[in-house]
C-alpha positions in Angstrom: 401.7 20.7 213.2 404.0 22.4 210.7 406.6 24.8 212.0 405.8 28.4 211.2 408.5 30.9 210.2 409.1 33.5 212.9 410.9 36.8 212.4 413.8 35.4 214.3 414.1 32.4 212.0 414.1 34.7 209.0 416.9 36.8 210.4 419.0 33.7 210.9 418.8 32.6 207.3 421.7 33.4 205.0 420.9 36.0 202.3 420.5 34.9 198.7 423.5 36.5 197.0 424.1 37.2 193.4 427.5 38.3 192.0 427.4 40.0 188.6 430.1 41.4 186.4 429.5 44.8 184.8 430.7 46.0 181.4 434.1 47.0 182.8 434.7 43.6 184.4 434.0 44.8 187.9 432.2 42.3 190.1 429.3 43.5 192.2 427.4 41.4 194.8 423.7 41.9 195.4 421.2 40.5 197.8 418.1 39.1 196.1 415.0 40.5 197.9 412.3 39.0 195.7 411.6 37.3 192.3 408.3 37.2 190.5 406.8 36.8 187.1 404.9 39.7 185.6 403.1 39.4 182.2 405.2 36.4 181.3 408.5 37.9 182.1 410.6 37.1 185.2 411.9 40.0 187.3 414.0 40.2 190.5 414.5 42.9 193.0 418.0 43.3 194.5 420.0 45.6 196.7 423.7 46.1 196.9 425.0 43.6 199.5 426.7 44.7 202.7 428.4 42.0 204.9 427.9 44.1 208.0 424.2 44.5 208.8 425.0 47.7 210.7 426.1 49.3 207.5 422.8 48.7 205.7 421.0 51.8 204.8 417.2 52.0 205.4 417.0 53.8 202.0 419.1 51.3 200.1 418.6 51.5 196.4 416.3 48.8 195.1 417.4 47.6 191.6 414.9 45.9 189.4 416.3 43.3 186.9 414.6 41.5 184.0 415.6 37.8 183.7 415.8 36.5 180.2 417.2 33.5 178.4 419.1 33.1 175.1 421.3 30.4 173.5 423.9 30.9 176.2 421.5 30.5 179.1 420.0 32.9 181.6 420.9 36.6 181.7 419.8 39.6 183.6 419.2 43.2 182.5 418.6 46.2 184.6 415.1 47.6 183.9 415.7 51.1 182.6 412.6 51.7 180.4 410.5 54.3 182.4 407.2 52.7 181.6 408.3 49.2 182.4 410.1 50.4 185.6 406.9 52.0 186.9 404.8 49.0 186.1 407.2 46.5 187.6 408.1 48.8 190.5 404.5 49.0 191.6 404.2 45.2 191.7 407.3 44.8 193.8 406.3 47.7 196.0 403.0 45.8 196.9 404.8 42.5 197.3 407.5 44.0 199.6 405.0 45.9 201.7 403.2 42.6 202.3 406.4 40.6 202.8 407.9 43.1 205.4 404.5 44.2 206.8 405.0 47.9 205.9 402.1 50.3 206.0 401.8 53.8 204.5 402.2 55.6 207.8 405.6 54.0 208.2 406.7 55.4 204.8 405.2 58.8 205.4 407.0 59.2 208.7 403.8 59.6 210.7 
């Protein structure tokens, strides 16, 4: 019988970290939450990384990035087009609800 992942096992895994450099040369580290392909384009959802789990905010800002390729290789752009952001955001919202077993009552504070 194959081993099943338990919540405890998931908590023990190391986060998938991504360090990017902004336009000013400042490095920022993000934790990759999910990656998926939507309409032929790859996207990733990330949050700013905190080494101390106690300092994580429940309302941490989820950042959606588009993954593209050019002659220099792979690159990432923050999704800032409102229409694309809504479309991609809905897909990630559904995926993350399923991944973390979140229902509407938890989000509404009921």
